[in-house]
N, C-alpha and C positions, 0 to 999 in steps of 0.2 A: 575383501581380497584386493580390490583396486588400490586401496590405500597402502596395503602391505607391499604390493608390487611397485608402487610409486616410490615408497621408501627404499626399496631394494635398488631401483634405478638411480636414485639420488646418491646412494652410498656405493655404487658400483666401483668407483675408483679406490675406495678404502678396503674392499674385500680382497684379501691377499690370496686366498686359496679358492679358486672358482670351482674346485671339485666339491667344496662344502657349501655350495650355493643353495642346495635343497634345504639344508639345516638352517641357513640364514633366513631364507624366505619363510620357513615354518615358524621360526622364532619371531619374525616380524609380524606374521599373522596372529600369533598368540598375544604378543605385546599390544598390537593394534586393537584386538578385540577386548583385551583387559582394560585398556585405556577408555574405550568407548563404553564399556560396562560401568566403569567408575564415574564417568561424566554423565551417565544416563539421568534424565530428569523424569520425575514422576508427574505426569499431567492428568492422571485420573485420581479422583478422590471418591471415597465411599459416601453416599448420602442416603437418607431415608426415603426420599421420593425420586421417582424417575422424572427427568426433565421432559416437558412436552415438546413435540416437534415445533420448529421455528414458525411454521405457517400457522399453527393453531394459536400461537401467542401473538399474532399480528406481525409476523416476521416479514421477510422480503416479499414485496408485491410481485404478482406474476407479470409476464411480459406486457400484456395489454395495459395493466395498471401503471407500469413504469412508463409506457409510451404516452399515456394520458397525462401523467405528471410532467414528463419531459416537454410535451407540447404546451401545457399550461405555463411551465417555467419560461419557455422561450417567448410566449406571448407577453408575459410579465416583463421580461427583459426588454422586449421591443418597445414597451411603453415608457421606459426610462428616458430621461433627457439624453441627447446624443453623446455628450462627453462621458457621462456616467456609464451609459451602455457600452461605449468603446472600452472603458477601463475594466468593466466587469467581464467583457468578452476576452480581453487580453489576459486578465488575471486567472479566470476560472475555466474558460473554454480553450484558450491557447496555452494555459498553464505557465504563463510568464511570471517572474518574480516581480515584486514591487519596483525594484530598481530598473528592471528591463522594461516594464510598463511605462515608468516615468521617462525613460530614454526614448521609447517609441512615440509617446505623446508629447514630448518636449516640455515636461513639467517636472516639478520636484517630487521626491518620494513622499513627502508629507502631503502634497496635493493628491497624489494617488491614494494614500491611506484614507484621507478624509472623504474623498469622492466615493471610493468603494464602500466605505462605512455607511455613508448616506444612502447609497444605492441599495445595499443589503437591507438597511432599515425599511426602505420603501418596499422591497420585495417581501419582507416579513409581514408587512401590513396588507399586502395584496389579498383581497378576498378570494380570488380564484385559487390561491395557493394555500388557503386555510385548511388544516387537517379536517377530514370528515370523521365525525364521531361514530 
């Protein structure tokens, strides 16, 4: 309904007979709904088996598990060399781009890319962050 009313508002200047406004809005509603129906996507598919709940398949960890992982990650980041730690924090904790990180650090973008790559490799090898079987 909002979309139809918005279309009516946008077309207000073109409506010559404002006594026929009800019919115009009704037609806008029908046309809007028809357009939405035509654009409808099918997101559900029939399958033979019901999917298991996400948690049963090892899905998202609960709040306590996430906090333990967060603490372990932060300890691992603090063990990185100062320059790599600064770049990782700027890139992933402060969400800066490589160019912004390079500008803040006063280095080239290539230096940021290589330093962050080496830092991530060290983090992947950290035994405290290894997945628990």
